[in-house]
N, C-alpha and C positions, 0 to 999 in steps of 0.2 A: 504494500500500500504506500502510495506517495503522499506524505503528509502535507506538502505544499499544495498539491493538486486538490486534495480533500478540503483544505482550508479555502481555496479559491471557489470550489463548488459550493460550499456552505455559504460563503459571502454572497455569491450570485443568487442563491436561493432566497436569502434574506432580502436582497435588493428587489427581487421579483415580488416578494410579499409586501414590501413597503409600497411599491407602485400599485399593486392590487388594492391595498388599503385606501390609498388616495382616490383611486377610481371608484371604489365602493362608496366613499363619502360624496364624491361628485355625483354619482348616480342617485344617491339618496336625495340630494338637493334638487336634482333635476326632476325626480318623481314628485317632490313637494311642489316645485314650480309648476309642473304640469297640472296638478290638482288645483292649485291656485289659479292657473290659467283658465281652467274650465269654469271656475267661479267668476273669473274676470269676464269671460266670454258671455256668461249669463247675466252680466250687468253689475259686476262687482265694484265699479267706479275706481277712483284713483288709489284707494287704500289697498285693494286687491293687487293692482298693478305694482304698488310699492312693495308689498309682501312677496309677490312673484319675483320682482327684480332682486330683492334681497337673497332669495334662494338661488337665482341665476348667478348672482355675484359670488355666493359661496361655492357654487359648482365651478365657476371660472377660476376661483382661487385654488381649489383643490386640483383642477386640471393643470394649472401653472406649476403647482408643487409636484404633480405627477410627472410632468415633462422634465423638471429638474432631476427627479429621482430616476427617470429613464436614462438621463446622461450618466448618472452614477452606475446604474445597471450596466450600461454599455462599457463602462470602465472595467467593471467586474467581469463581464463577458469577454472583453478583449484579452484578459489574462487566460481565457480558455479558447481563444480564437473563434469567438462567436460575436454576433452583433444583432440588435433588434432595431427595426425602423417602424415606429408607431407614431402616428400623428392624429390628433383629434382637437376640435375647437367647437365652441358654442357660437361665437360670432360677436365681435366687439360692438358692432353697430346695433345689435339687437335691442339694447336698452334704450338708445336714442329713438329708434323706430317705435318701440312699444309706448314710450311716454308721449312723444310729440305727434304721432300719427295714430293715436288711440282709436278705439272702436273695434267692432267685431272683426273687420278685415285684418287689422294689425294683430289682434289677439289670436286669430286663426294662424297667421304667418308665424307668430312666436311659438305656438304649440307645435307646428310642423318642424321648426328649427330645433325645439327641445327633443322631439322624437328622433330626429336625425342625430343629435348629439348623443342621445342615449344608445342608439344603434352603434355609433362609432366607439363608444366606451365598451359596449358588449363585444364588439369585434376585437378591440385592444385586449380586453380581458381574456378572450379565447386564445389570442396569440401568446399572451403571458403564461396562461395555464399550460399550453403546449411546451413552452420553454422550460417551465418549472418541472413538468413531467420528465422532460429530457435530462435536465440537470439532476433530478432525484434518481433517475435510472443510472446515470453515470456514477453518482455517489454510491449507490447500492453495489454496482460492479466493483468499485474500489474496495468496498468493505468485504466483498466476497473473495478477494485475492488472498 
């Protein structure tokens, strides 16, 4: 068993878990924003828009942190000659559009963007799970030597 290789595998697995945690938090905020978006669409006025934007902002913050953690993950994977290319965004102009062009049409557009963001997060999570399974398999092989 190569102790340095095992250490690098463990560090990469931890890095994957950190990114997954950030994405889980982002998805939770997006789910909340979607619920508030439906209420907003049904006539929630500016207060629902404010609450929805707050959840979108939380999701954007977690996504920014996840992107930073992906850079760290890639550093760990580079030690193992691997690399991951994951990109996902909610859309910076969404808040401006939602506040200043309010109404059912804007609410509908925002809900669609949130759905797309959630799909992007789900896609990223699947990629990360695949990487984690591969890393765990490599780690198990090292321990069986």
